[in-house]
N, C-alpha and C positions, 0 to 999 in steps of 0.2 A: 505494500500499500503506500503509496505516496504522500510524504511527511512535511508539512510546512512549520518552522524552518527545517531544513533538510537534516543537518546536525543539531543535537542537543544543546542548549547554553552550558557553558561551564558554570554560572551564576546557580543554574538550578540544583540545590543539593540535595534533594528527594531523591533518594536511591529507588522507590517505588515507583516515582514519574519517569524515572530513567529505565525501569524496567517495561514499564506500559511503552514508553516510546519507543524502545526495541523491538518490543512484541507486535507492536502496529505495523513498524515498517518490515516488519518480518512477513506477514501476511499477503499470501497472492492475490492481490485485487489492484487492477490498473484501473479500475473506474473509480472507487473512492478515493476522500483526500481528507485526512487528520488534520486539526492544527493545534500547535500546542501552546497551551498557556494564553487564554482569550479573555482581556481585561473589558471589565463592563462600567468603564468609568461613570456612568449614572444610575448605578446599582439604588435599588429606593431602601433599603434597610444598609446599605454598606456605604463607607465613604468610597473604595473603590471595591469592585467582586471582581472574582475570577474563576474560570472555568480553565480545570485541567486539560482537558481535548474535547475539540468536538469533529466531529466525523461527518462528513458529509457524504452520502451513499445514495445507490438509484432510490431505494425503499425507503430512508428515514433520516433523518438528521439528528445524531444520537451525541449526546453529552454523556462525556465519563468523567467522574468526581475519584480521585484517588488519594488511598489513606494507605502510610506505610507503619510499620510499628504496631504499638500495642493500643488497639480501640477496646472498648468494652461501655456498656450498659449499666447505670446503678440509679436505682429509683427513679426511671425513667428520664434518667439525663445519661450526657453522653462525655465521657471522658478519652483523652488522648494522650500518649506516652507511656513511658516506664512509673513502676510505682514509686512514689517518692517526688518525683518529675512530671507527674502527670500535670495535663492543661485539662481546664473545663470547670464547672459544667459549661458545655457549648451545645451549637446546633448541631444535630444529626446529621450524618454525610448523605443522607436521603432528602433532608430536607435541604441541606446545601446545595444539591444537586437538582431538585424541583425547584429550588427559587432562581437558580443560576439560569435552567432551561426557559424559566418564565420572563424574565428579563432580557433574555436576549433574544426571544420571541419579539418582545417588544422593540429593542433595539433596530433589529433588522427590517422588521415589519415597516420600520420609518423610515427604509431605506430602498426597499423593493417593492412593499407590500405586503398584504398582511397573508403571514403563510398559511393560514387555512384556506383563504380564497385562491391560493394557489395548488392548494391538494397536496402541501407538503407536510407529511405527519413529524413528529418529534417524540425524542423519549431519553430517559438517561439509565446510566447503568452505573452502580457504586462498583468501584474494587479495593476490596482490603488484600495486599499483597501478602501479609506477612501472618494474618489469624484470619480462623472463620468468625463470623459474628453470629451470635444464638439469633435464631427468627424472632422476630417480634411480630406484632399488627401491623406495624410502621412500612413494610415493604412485603412484595410478594416476592417470590424467590428470582422469578426470571431479571429481576429489578438489581440483584446482586451476584458478585463472582467473589467468593472466599480464597483463601490463600490453597484450597487444596481444588478446589475447582480450577483456579488459575494456574495452578501447578508451572509456577514459573516464567507463565507469560505462554506455554504450551496451550492453555484450553481457554485464550483468548479469542480466537477465530469462533469457537463453539460457544462462548458467552455472549459474544454480539450478535450470533445469528437467534438464539434462543431470549434476548431482549429485541431485539428487532420484531420477532412473529408475536411476542406480547403487547409488546407497543401499537402494533396495527389493528390488534384487537380493539385498542382504547382510543382509536384514531379513526374512526368509523367513515369519517368524509376523505381518506386519504385517498388521491389518484397518484398511483404508481405504475410504472418506474419513474420519478421526477425526471422531467426532460434535464436532456444533458446542458442545454442552452441555459436553463434554470438554476440547476446546482454551479455552472461557470457564473452565473452571475451573483448567485450567494456568496460565492468562493471571494470574487472583487470587492465583494461591500464588506466582508468579515476582514478580509486580510490588512487593507492599510491600516487599521486600527489596533493591528498588534504585533506587526511583523515588521520592527522598527529599527532603524539604526541609529545609534547614539552619536547626534551631533557631534563632530570633532572638537571644535571650540569647544561647546560648553562641558566636555572630558578633559580638553586640557588644562582648564582653569578652576574645574573640580566647583562649577556652581551648581545651580539648582540643573536637574539633569533635563534637557530639550532634544526634542527629537527631530529628525527629517524623514518624512514620508518619501521613498522610495517609489519611481515610477514603477508600471506595470514592465516595463520593457527592461528596467534593472533587476527585477524581480526574478524574471526568464534566464538573465545572467546567471543571477545567484543559483539558481534551479541546476542551469547547464553544468556546472562545475562538479555537481556532484557523480556525473556521469561519463563526464568527458576528462580525460587524464591531461591530455596538451590544449590549452584554449590560449588565443589570443583575442582581446575585446579592444575593439577600436571606438575611437570616440574623440570628439574636438573637447577644448577646454570649457567645463563646466557642467558635461554629460554624468559627472558622477562617479568616476572611473577610481578616486582614491577612497572614497567610501564603500565602493563595492572591492577591493583590493585588501582593505582591512577588515570585513565583514567576511570577505572568503578566508581570513587569515587565521579569524576566529573559528570558523567552522572548520578548516582542516586541521588545525591543530588538535582536534578531536580523536585524529587517527595518527599521529604521530609528528615529528619537529617538522618545523616550518623557517625557511630563509626568507625574509621580505627585505628588498632592497631597491634602491633607486639612486641616481646621479647627485640629486640633491641631499645636502649633509643636513640642513635644516629641515626637511620634510620627514628625513628620516630618525631626527630628533625629535621631530612633532608625533610621528606615529609611534615611534619607539616608547614615548613617554604614556599614550592612550593604551597600548598593547600591553603596557607592563606586567599587567596579571596573567597574561595568558604564554601558554608555550610554545614562544615565538621569538626568534632572534632576530632583531631588525637593527641594518647595518646600511651604511651609505656605501656605495659601490667602491670606493677608494681605500675602504677599509677591510675588505673582503679577506684582505691576508690573515686579519685577525682570527677567520675561521677556516684556514687553508688547513687540507687534510682532512675536515667534517664532511661527512655526506649527510644533506638533509632529505626528508622523504618528500619535501613540497617545496617547490622553489615559487615565491611569488615577486613580478618586477614590476612596479611602478613608473611611469611618465619612461618606458622603455623606448621612446623614441630617443631619448637622451645616449642610449647606449645600444645602438644598432651599429655597432660594426663587428667584423668577425674576431678582432680580437678581444673585444667585450663578452660575446660570445662563447669564446673558448674559455673564458675566467668561469663564467656561470656554467659552463659545462662539467667541469670538476665538481661541483659541489652539490648536484644533486643525483639523488639513487637514479640510476638507469641511463643517466646522462640525458641530453634534451632530444634525443630520439627516441629512449624508451620511459624516461622520467616523467615525475607528474608536476607539471607547472601550469604558472597563468601570467602572460605578460599583458600588461594594459598598454596601451599605445596610441596616442594622440598621430592623428596621420595627416593633420597640416602639418604637421614639421617637413615632409616630404614637399610641399610647395614653398615654404618659408624658410627654411635654414636647411641647402643643400648639403653644405659641407659636413654638417655635423651627420648625414644622414648617409648608411653606404646601402645601398640597392642589391647588392649581392647577400649582404647578412639578412634583408628583408626577406630574398628570397626562400634562401637557408631556412629560415626560421618559418615562413608560410607553408614550408613542405613537411614541417613535422607537426604543425599542430591544428586544430580549428578555429578558422577564421570568424567571429562575429562581429559584424560592425557594417558602417559605421550607427553605433548608438545617436539615434535622431533626438531625443529630450533632453534639454538644457535644463539642468535643475537648478543652477546660482545664477546666472544673469538675467535681468530685465530685457524686454523687448527691445528697448532703445538701445542698451550697450550691446548686445549680438547683432544689430543692425549697424552700429558705428563700426564696429570689428570687420562685419564683413564688406560694408562702404569700403576702406581703407586698404584691406588686405586679401579680401578676396578668401578669406577663409570661411570653411561652413560650421558654424556653433552648433548645430542642430535646431529646434524650434524650442524658444522661450517657453519654458513653463512656470516660472516665476512670476508672471504676469508682466501688467504695467507698471514703468517706473518713472523718475523724473530724467529730462533728456539730459544729455550728456554736456557739460559745461565746458567751454573752451573760453580761457580769457589771455589776452594779449599783457607780456607784461617784459619792459626794457630792460631791466637788471635785476640782479640779484634781490637788491633791496627793496624794489616794488614786487618782486613775486613772493618774497616774506610776509609783507605786511598784505597783500592780497592773498594770501595763504591763510595768515590770523584771521581777516573779516570773513574769510567763508567757514573755519572751523567756530569761530564766535557763533556766528548764525546756526552752524550745527547744534551745539551744545545748548542754545537758547531753545529750541525744537526740542528739546528734552534727547540728543543722541549723545551717548557716553563717548569720551575720548577715544576709550579702549575699542571703539567699534570702527575707528580711522586710522587707515594704515598711510603714509609717507612714502611713497616709492619714489626714488631717487633715478632719474635715468644715467646719469654719471658713474652714481655708486660708490660716490667720494664723500664721504660725510665731514673731512676737513674742508672741502670746498662747496660743500651743498647748501642755498640758499636755507634751510631748512635751519642752520645754525643762525640765523641774523632774525630766525623766529622769536615772538615775545614768548612762547612756549619752548624755545630752544632747552634749557635745564630741565624740565618735567618732559622732552620726549624721549621714548626707549628705545635701544636699537635693537631691532627684531632680531637679529642673529646672537644677541646676549642672553636674549628672554626666553626665547624659544623653547618647549619642553618645561617651562619651570613653572612657578606661581606669581612672577613677579610682575607681571605686566599691571595687575593692579586696574588702575583707569586711566592711565596714562593711552597718550597717542604713541603710535610706533611708527618709528622710520627705516628702510628697508631697502638694499639696492635690489634690481631685477632678479636679478640670478637666486639671491638669498629667498625670495618671496614665489619663486617658480613652486606650484603646487598648492599654495596656500591662498587665502581668499579673507576678505573682510568686508563689511556692510559697505564702506565707504571709500574710496582708494582717490587719493590725490597724487596726481604723476607730475613733478617738478624735476627742475635742471634739464629740461626736455630743450635741445640746442639742435638745429638742423645735421651738425656732424653725428648725432646719436640714432639719428633714422637713414642714414646712408647705409644700404643693402641690409640693414636689420629689421625685417619685420616680423623677425620671429621676436625681437625684441618690444617692439608695440602691441604682437598678439598677448605676449606673455602680461605686459603692463594692464592693457584694458582690461583683459579678462579675469584680472583677481577682482574685481567689484562686484556683490552681490548685487547692490540697491543702487548707489550713486557714484558717479565717474567722475571725477574733476581734473582737468587738463592745463597746466599751463603751458603756454607758449613764449618762446624767447623769440628774438628777431628772424626773421627769415623761414621759423617751423611751421607758419600757416601754408606758403606754399611749397614745402615738401610736403604736406599731407595732403594738400591740393593735387600734386603730381603723384604721389601714391595712390589716389583715389582714383584718377583716370586710368591708371596702370592696370590698377584691377579690371574695374570696368571691360578695358580692353581684352584681358586673359581671358573673361567671359564671354566675350564678344558681344558685348551691350554697347560698345561706343568705337566706333572705328577712325 
């Protein structure tokens, strides 16, 4: 049976849930889908409700409540845990399952319509993996699977069949089988509410956990990683490649050692911080000599276009079990690099890698940038960032400045405007085209003493609520809500479409660009050249 997510999270401490997860996955059923840990944020009795497993089958929507360890009833009350450390009295597992089922019915009915009107039957099954609960009037035998019948997971399929037959007699209005199209609609309605990837920025700074919903396209990419040993995922900046790479690393770590690498030192530091609690080794490519002689079960390479040379592939060849030809690996690749920086991209290396793996892409959903930013990047570089799913935003702002002093004062005015509108300085990054702090106009800013160097604070908790300043190479693979591009002179644009591409795609919501004398004309020429390449200008 297909199960989502495909690998159980390392944060799941319940051995009982782990057992049921494995048992569901082992059931030979290619039509049903099981979902693990479905949250019910609007539960009418609890602040946050949770269903252990929801199984969408052709014949029924089944809810599974799992209890491990000691479970017993005394004087009509339920207790959980070993003697002396038991918790209770609490709600019975059957009441929990019933409450979760009805709450879920309300939640999904608001999204796809009333389940009864659709003819979709539902029911629940309680499993106690370690004990057999004495029969009470609170439940029927078909609603329960104790340790004897569960048999370490071997009896789960039979228990589900028995529960299904029982609940179909209780749902006399059911119309089965439930059409595949309706089951798919139910899955799509449920999945975004729980199959979430933690926001990298919030994990980095240990703020309250925020979450980024992945698009269906990205969910599909994660599912592919389970059945395909060698994958190449392609997509432009903002299509979620780093999110996917990090989540794939977490899931693959359940089966063995994982090496995660990329060219950027700051990106590796960033990811090493958020993946610190996982059995994953994260190193920038220039430090792979530290693991020389080791062989990993899984290799994941982010921003692989920066390492697309035969020499780099040879280095990676020796670090994964089976080598690149027979090993298990995922390469995340931005295909725009082929257009923007030909010198850093070896077509022979790409042809070799392409012959070994399955290529999926390019991914078309841009999850980072607003419509306005996507349009500006394409206008000036011709690069395809996909369809902007972040929605509409503020127009990109271009301001002309005559010297560093004016640039600093103009930057201060813009940052003050943002702060007055409630934007935190930590949500603003100042990117320098020159990459030289000593000569950057940011040093003339009124906020200069409170600006943090991004390379110094990435992977730490020191950012607080201050602006960050970064060179373009150090900020590659990262992002922030607002990006201010400064120190942009004509010489920084000559033959450097890749630099413009990297700088502009770092902004999630707003992009502000200060143009030194002569820069506007260079940008105009770049836009015309991009149109000519696309055949829209002759």
